[in-house]
C-alpha positions as CSV (number, residue, x, y, z in Angstrom):
1,M,0.3,-0.2,0.0
2,N,3.0,2.4,-0.3
3,A,1.0,4.2,-3.5
4,T,-1.3,5.9,-0.4
5,L,1.8,8.0,0.2
6,T,3.7,8.0,-2.9
7,D,0.8,9.1,-4.6
8,F,-0.2,11.9,-2.1
9,D,3.4,13.3,-2.8
10,T,3.4,12.9,-6.6
11,H,0.3,14.5,-6.5
12,L,1.8,17.8,-4.8
13,D,4.9,17.7,-7.0
14,E,3.3,16.6,-10.4
15,G,4.1,19.5,-13.2
16,R,4.9,23.0,-11.7
17,P,4.3,24.1,-8.1
18,G,0.7,25.3,-7.7
19,P,-0.2,28.7,-5.5
20,E,0.7,28.2,-2.1
21,P,-2.5,28.1,-0.9
22,T,-3.7,25.1,-3.5
23,R,-0.8,23.3,-1.8
24,L,-1.9,23.9,1.6
25,R,-5.4,23.2,0.8
26,R,-4.3,19.7,-0.6
27,V,-2.4,18.9,2.6
28,A,-5.5,20.1,4.8
29,A,-7.9,18.0,2.8
30,Y,-5.6,15.1,3.1
31,Y,-4.3,15.2,6.7
32,G,-7.1,17.2,8.1
33,P,-9.4,14.1,8.5
34,V,-7.0,12.2,10.7
35,L,-6.6,15.4,12.9
36,A,-10.2,15.8,13.5
37,L,-10.9,12.4,14.2
38,Y,-8.3,12.3,16.6
39,G,-9.3,15.4,18.2
40,T,-12.8,14.8,18.5
41,L,-11.9,11.5,19.9
42,K,-9.1,13.0,22.3
43,L,-11.7,15.7,23.4
44,I,-14.8,13.2,24.3
45,G,-12.3,11.1,26.6
46,F,-10.5,14.1,28.0
47,S,-14.1,15.8,28.8
48,V,-15.5,12.8,30.4
49,F,-12.3,12.4,32.6
50,L,-12.6,16.1,33.7
51,L,-16.3,15.3,34.5
52,L,-15.3,12.1,36.3
53,L,-12.5,14.1,38.3
54,H,-15.7,16.6,39.4
55,S,-18.3,14.4,40.2
56,A,-16.2,11.9,42.7
57,G,-14.3,15.4,43.9
58,D,-11.7,12.6,45.5
59,F,-8.7,15.0,44.1
60,R,-9.8,17.8,46.5
61,D,-8.7,15.5,49.4
62,K,-5.1,14.7,47.9
63,H,-2.1,16.6,48.0
64,H,-1.1,18.8,45.3
65,R,1.5,16.7,43.8
66,F,-0.4,13.2,44.4
67,G,-3.6,13.4,42.2
68,G,-5.0,16.4,44.0
69,G,-5.5,20.4,43.5
70,A,-8.1,23.2,44.0
71,H,-9.7,22.2,40.3
72,P,-10.2,19.1,38.1
73,W,-7.4,20.1,35.5
74,D,-4.6,20.7,38.2
75,V,-4.4,16.6,38.4
76,L,-3.0,17.0,35.3
77,A,0.3,18.1,36.4
78,T,0.6,16.2,39.2
79,W,2.6,12.8,40.1
80,D,5.2,13.1,37.1
81,G,4.3,16.4,35.8
82,W,5.2,18.2,39.3
83,W,8.7,16.7,38.7
84,Y,8.7,18.2,34.9
85,R,7.9,21.4,36.4
86,Q,10.5,21.4,38.6
87,V,13.1,20.6,36.0
88,A,11.4,23.8,33.6
89,E,11.4,26.2,35.9
90,H,14.7,25.1,38.2
91,G,16.9,22.6,36.0
92,Y,19.1,19.9,37.8
93,D,20.7,19.3,40.6
94,P,21.8,15.4,40.0
95,A,22.5,14.1,43.4
96,L,22.3,10.6,45.3
97,V,21.0,11.4,48.8
98,P,20.3,8.1,51.3
99,V,17.2,8.5,53.4
100,P,18.3,8.1,57.0
101,D,17.5,5.2,58.4
102,A,15.8,3.7,55.2
103,T,15.7,-0.2,55.3
104,G,13.0,-0.6,52.8
105,L,12.7,-0.5,49.2
106,I,13.0,3.9,49.2
107,T,17.0,4.3,50.5
108,L,17.3,7.5,48.4
109,E,15.6,10.7,48.0
110,G,13.7,11.3,44.8
111,N,15.6,13.5,42.5
112,S,14.5,15.5,38.8
113,A,17.5,13.6,37.1
114,A,15.5,10.6,36.6
115,F,13.7,12.9,34.5
116,F,14.9,13.0,30.7
117,P,15.8,16.6,29.6
118,L,13.9,17.4,26.4
119,Y,10.2,17.5,27.2
120,P,11.2,20.1,30.3
121,A,13.6,21.8,27.9
122,L,10.9,22.4,25.4
123,M,8.2,23.5,28.2
124,R,11.1,26.2,29.2
125,L,11.0,27.3,25.4
126,V,7.4,27.5,25.4
127,S,7.0,29.3,28.4
128,E,9.6,32.0,27.9
129,T,8.1,32.3,24.5
130,T,4.5,32.4,25.0
131,G,4.5,34.0,28.6
132,L,2.5,30.8,29.8
133,G,3.6,29.5,33.2
134,S,5.2,25.8,33.0
135,Y,1.2,24.1,33.6
136,G,0.5,25.7,30.3
137,A,3.4,25.1,28.5
138,G,3.6,21.8,29.6
139,L,-0.2,21.0,28.4
140,L,0.5,23.1,25.4
141,V,3.8,21.0,23.9
142,S,1.8,17.7,25.1
143,V,-1.4,18.5,22.8
144,V,0.6,19.6,19.8
145,A,3.2,16.3,20.4
146,S,-0.2,14.0,20.3
147,F,-1.3,15.3,16.9
148,A,1.9,14.8,15.6
149,A,1.8,11.4,17.4
150,A,-1.4,10.8,15.2
151,L,-0.1,11.9,11.9
152,G,2.8,9.6,12.6
153,I,0.9,6.5,13.6
154,Y,-1.2,7.3,10.4
155,L,1.3,7.5,8.0
156,I,2.4,4.3,9.2
157,A,-0.6,2.0,9.3
158,A,-1.8,3.9,5.6
159,W,1.7,2.8,4.3
160,L,1.0,-1.2,5.3
161,G,-2.8,-1.1,5.2
162,G,-4.4,2.3,3.2
163,R,-6.0,5.5,4.4
164,R,-8.9,4.0,6.1
165,A,-6.4,1.8,8.3
166,G,-4.5,4.8,9.0
167,L,-7.6,7.1,10.4
168,A,-8.5,3.9,12.6
169,A,-4.8,3.9,13.8
170,A,-4.7,7.4,14.9
171,G,-8.2,7.2,16.4
172,L,-7.0,4.2,18.8
173,W,-4.4,6.2,19.4
174,A,-6.9,8.6,21.1
175,V,-8.4,5.7,23.0
176,W,-5.5,3.4,24.0
177,P,-5.5,2.1,27.8
178,G,-3.0,4.9,29.2
179,S,-3.8,7.5,26.9
180,G,-4.9,9.8,29.8
181,V,-1.5,11.5,30.0
182,E,-1.7,12.3,26.0
183,W,-3.1,15.7,27.2
184,A,-1.1,16.0,30.8
185,V,2.2,17.3,31.6
186,Y,3.6,14.3,30.9
187,S,6.5,13.5,28.3
188,D,4.7,10.6,26.7
189,S,3.0,12.1,23.5
190,L,6.4,13.7,22.9
191,Y,8.0,10.2,23.1
192,V,5.5,8.4,20.6
193,A,5.5,11.5,18.2
194,L,9.4,10.9,18.0
195,A,9.4,7.0,17.8
196,A,6.3,7.2,15.1
197,W,8.1,9.6,13.0
198,A,11.6,7.6,13.7
199,C,9.7,4.5,12.6
200,H,8.3,6.1,9.4
201,A,12.1,7.5,8.3
202,M,13.3,3.9,8.8
203,M,11.0,2.5,6.9
204,R,11.4,5.6,4.1
205,R,15.0,4.8,4.5
206,A,15.6,8.8,5.4
207,W,18.3,7.6,7.2
208,I,19.4,11.1,8.7
209,T,15.9,12.0,9.9
210,A,15.5,8.6,11.4
211,G,18.9,9.2,13.4
212,L,17.6,12.4,14.2
213,L,14.8,11.6,15.7
214,T,16.2,8.5,17.6
215,F,18.6,10.8,19.3
216,L,16.0,13.2,20.4
217,A,13.6,10.4,21.4
218,G,16.9,9.0,23.6
219,L,16.7,12.3,25.3
220,N,12.9,12.2,26.1
221,R,12.9,8.4,27.2
222,P,15.1,5.5,28.7
223,T,13.1,3.2,26.5
224,A,14.3,4.9,23.3
225,G,16.8,1.9,23.8
226,A,14.4,0.1,21.6
227,L,14.2,2.8,19.0
228,I,18.0,2.7,18.7
229,V,18.2,-1.0,18.4
230,A,15.5,-1.3,15.7
231,L,17.1,1.6,13.6
232,A,20.3,-1.2,13.7
233,V,18.2,-3.8,12.5
234,T,17.0,-2.0,9.7
235,V,20.5,-0.5,8.6
236,L,22.0,-4.2,8.5
237,F,18.8,-5.5,6.7
238,A,19.1,-3.1,4.1
239,L,22.8,-3.4,3.7
240,R,22.7,-7.0,3.6
241,D,20.0,-6.9,1.0
242,H,21.8,-4.8,-0.9
243,R,18.9,-2.4,-1.2
244,Q,21.0,0.5,-0.2
245,Q,21.8,3.0,-3.3
246,E,23.4,5.8,-1.7
247,G,26.2,3.4,-0.3
248,V,26.9,2.8,3.6
249,L,27.7,6.4,4.7
250,R,24.3,8.0,5.5
251,P,22.8,4.8,7.3
252,L,26.1,4.4,9.1
253,L,25.9,8.1,10.4
254,A,22.3,7.7,11.5
255,L,23.2,5.0,13.4
256,A,26.0,6.8,15.1
257,V,24.0,9.7,16.1
258,A,21.3,7.8,17.1
259,P,22.1,6.6,20.5
260,L,23.9,9.9,21.5
261,G,20.9,11.5,23.0
262,L,20.3,8.9,25.7
263,I,24.0,8.0,26.2
264,G,24.9,11.5,26.6
265,Y,22.1,12.3,29.1
266,L,22.9,9.0,31.2
267,G,26.8,9.9,31.0
268,W,26.1,13.7,32.0
269,V,23.7,12.6,35.0
270,G,26.5,10.3,36.2
271,H,29.5,12.3,35.8
272,E,27.3,14.9,38.0
273,M,26.8,12.4,40.7
274,G,30.1,11.0,40.7
275,D,28.9,7.3,39.9
276,Y,28.1,6.7,36.1
277,G,25.8,4.0,37.2
278,G,24.0,7.1,38.8
279,Y,20.6,7.4,37.2
280,F,19.7,3.1,37.8
281,K,20.9,3.8,41.2
282,L,18.4,6.4,41.4
283,Q,15.6,4.9,39.9
284,D,16.0,1.5,41.8
285,G,17.0,3.6,45.2
286,A,14.1,6.4,44.6
287,W,11.5,4.8,42.9
288,A,12.1,1.2,43.2
289,H,12.4,1.1,39.8
290,T,15.0,-2.0,38.5
291,F,15.2,-4.5,35.8
292,D,13.7,-8.1,37.4
293,Y,13.7,-10.0,34.5
294,G,9.8,-9.9,34.5
295,E,9.5,-11.6,38.3
296,Q,7.4,-8.7,39.4
297,T,5.4,-8.8,36.2
298,F,4.8,-12.7,36.9
299,D,3.8,-12.4,40.2
300,V,1.3,-9.9,39.2
301,L,-0.5,-11.7,36.4
302,T,-0.5,-15.0,38.8
303,S,-2.2,-13.1,41.5
304,V,-4.6,-10.8,40.0
305,P,-7.0,-13.4,38.7
306,V,-7.2,-15.1,41.6
307,G,-7.9,-11.5,43.7
308,H,-4.7,-11.6,45.4
309,F,-3.3,-8.3,45.9
310,D,-0.1,-9.0,48.0
311,Y,2.3,-7.9,45.4
312,L,4.6,-4.7,45.5
313,F,2.8,-1.6,45.0
314,A,-0.7,-3.3,44.4
315,F,-3.5,-0.8,43.2
316,P,-6.3,-3.2,42.8
317,F,-8.8,-1.7,40.0
318,A,-5.8,-0.1,38.2
319,D,-3.9,-3.3,38.2
320,V,-7.1,-5.1,36.8
321,I,-6.9,-2.7,34.1
322,A,-3.2,-3.3,33.4
323,V,-3.4,-6.8,33.0
324,G,-6.0,-6.3,30.7
325,T,-3.6,-4.1,28.8
326,V,-1.0,-6.7,28.8
327,L,-3.2,-9.7,27.9
328,L,-4.6,-7.4,24.8
329,A,-0.6,-6.4,24.2
330,F,0.2,-10.1,23.9
331,T,-2.8,-10.7,21.4
332,M,-2.2,-7.6,18.9
333,L,1.7,-8.8,18.8
334,G,0.6,-12.2,17.6
335,L,-1.5,-10.7,15.2
336,L,1.0,-8.1,14.4
337,V,4.0,-10.5,13.6
338,R,0.8,-12.7,11.4
339,H,0.7,-9.5,9.1
340,R,4.6,-9.4,8.6
341,P,5.1,-5.9,8.8
342,P,8.8,-4.2,8.3
343,A,11.3,-5.6,10.7
344,V,11.7,-2.3,12.6
345,L,8.3,-2.2,13.8
346,V,8.4,-5.9,15.2
347,V,11.9,-5.2,17.0
348,Y,10.7,-1.8,18.1
349,T,7.1,-3.3,19.5
350,V,9.1,-6.6,21.3
351,L,12.0,-4.6,23.0
352,T,9.6,-2.0,24.2
353,M,7.5,-4.6,25.9
354,A,10.3,-6.6,27.2
355,L,12.2,-3.3,28.6
356,I,8.5,-2.8,30.8
357,L,7.4,-6.0,31.3
358,G,11.1,-6.8,32.6
359,S,10.8,-4.7,35.1
360,Q,10.0,-4.1,38.7
361,Q,7.6,-0.8,39.1
362,I,4.0,0.1,39.8
363,F,2.4,-2.6,37.6
364,A,-0.9,0.1,37.5
365,N,1.4,2.2,35.3
366,V,2.0,-0.5,32.8
367,S,-1.1,0.8,30.4
368,R,0.9,4.0,30.2
369,Y,4.1,2.5,29.7
370,L,2.9,0.5,26.6
371,L,1.6,3.9,24.8
372,P,4.8,3.6,22.7
373,A,4.1,0.0,21.6
374,F,1.9,1.8,19.0
375,P,2.3,-0.7,16.1
376,L,-0.1,-3.0,18.4
377,Y,-2.9,-0.9,17.1
378,L,-2.0,-1.9,13.6
379,P,-4.1,-5.5,13.3
380,L,-6.8,-4.0,14.9
381,A,-6.8,-0.7,12.5
382,F,-6.6,-3.3,9.9
383,A,-9.6,-4.7,11.2
384,L,-11.5,-1.6,11.2
385,R,-10.8,-0.7,7.9
386,R,-13.2,-2.6,6.4
387,L,-15.7,-0.2,7.9
388,S,-16.9,2.9,6.5
389,P,-15.4,6.0,7.9
390,A,-19.1,6.8,9.6
391,M,-19.5,3.2,11.0
392,M,-15.6,3.1,12.3
393,C,-16.8,6.5,14.6
394,W,-19.2,4.1,16.6
395,P,-16.9,1.5,18.0
396,L,-14.1,4.3,18.6
397,G,-16.7,6.9,20.2
398,I,-17.9,4.3,22.5
399,A,-14.2,3.8,23.5
400,A,-13.5,7.4,23.2
401,V,-16.5,7.9,26.2
402,A,-15.0,5.2,28.6
403,S,-11.3,5.9,28.0
404,G,-12.0,8.8,30.4
405,S,-12.4,6.5,33.4
406,Y,-10.1,3.4,32.5
407,A,-7.3,5.2,30.4
408,G,-7.4,8.5,32.7
409,Y,-9.2,8.5,35.6
410,V,-7.9,4.8,36.4
411,L,-4.4,6.0,36.0
412,F,-4.3,9.7,38.1
413,E,-6.5,8.7,40.8
414,L,-6.7,4.7,41.4
415,G,-3.1,4.5,40.9
416,V,0.0,6.4,40.7
417,P,0.8,7.4,36.8
């Protein structure tokens, strides 16, 4: 289905370039429905989320850092959002500070160095440019990035399955479990936008673009390691199959640039802390996040079905949603492989899932952490493409209403996102 994109590009470029308004109208006509569908579905879910917050009212009794505030919308900048605002407003002061007399899992004080720099840097830039505070700037960055992610996901799905599949995939991005953080002071939308466009660039063999986007993703989330390996595999396959017509310089340059963001930030944090493993020690000691080869995931998956909640960081209702999300992810992964997509999508998805499910963490967050595994949307998008656009809106619209609870309220108020 490569013709979906190629025909459009040819359509724009054939003959002499037309007047700029004409080109803009063509672009708007092509991409407008994608943005409109995503925006409408997201607005429905977002409105339901705020309505649930207002009607339950529990946020009023919680600390402003931990899911509380004076207004429902204050919740959008709590938990990780509070840390991102601290970085945007005050910068970093990396340190490993022991908690006095600590004997449990938490042995170090929390430090903002655990939060990667790209998103708060954009927050600060937008804040200084527009005059918005860190809250408004962070929300603006996330919302714009969420639309960019929708376009990237659309292009990949349309490349493989046609325009309707692309529309369905963009719609699924709006309602997938964990999507409540897409319009919040969180870095998830930015990371997915970078990852989706990087994967699209790899599929097109746009090596420099892929390398730069992967570099930026590495400044945003540690799971960018999956994207780096996916790029390496794509480059190796291209060179092995002798399909690389531009020589080896550009793909190898992309491969050299791609990991510098991730390695650079981890190295800088380690240097400032005086311990080059400092980032991982901070995650382990301050948040109890560590790679345990799936031990905790297995514990949760074998406990929740029998109604036992005696594992680490149990949030019963949110954990049930998370278990359902994991089962859905494995189901979609099998169907994705059956469709034989480009290797980059399979490698990126498998490694993303492995990094997340192989780690000890607050399990209720798994639905959010799996949001970057957007290729999982593709099998369902391919099924939905059989419907007309109007009929497609029916199941997606129902999911959008429900997402206000399972993708938003459950994360922010019944768990710890």
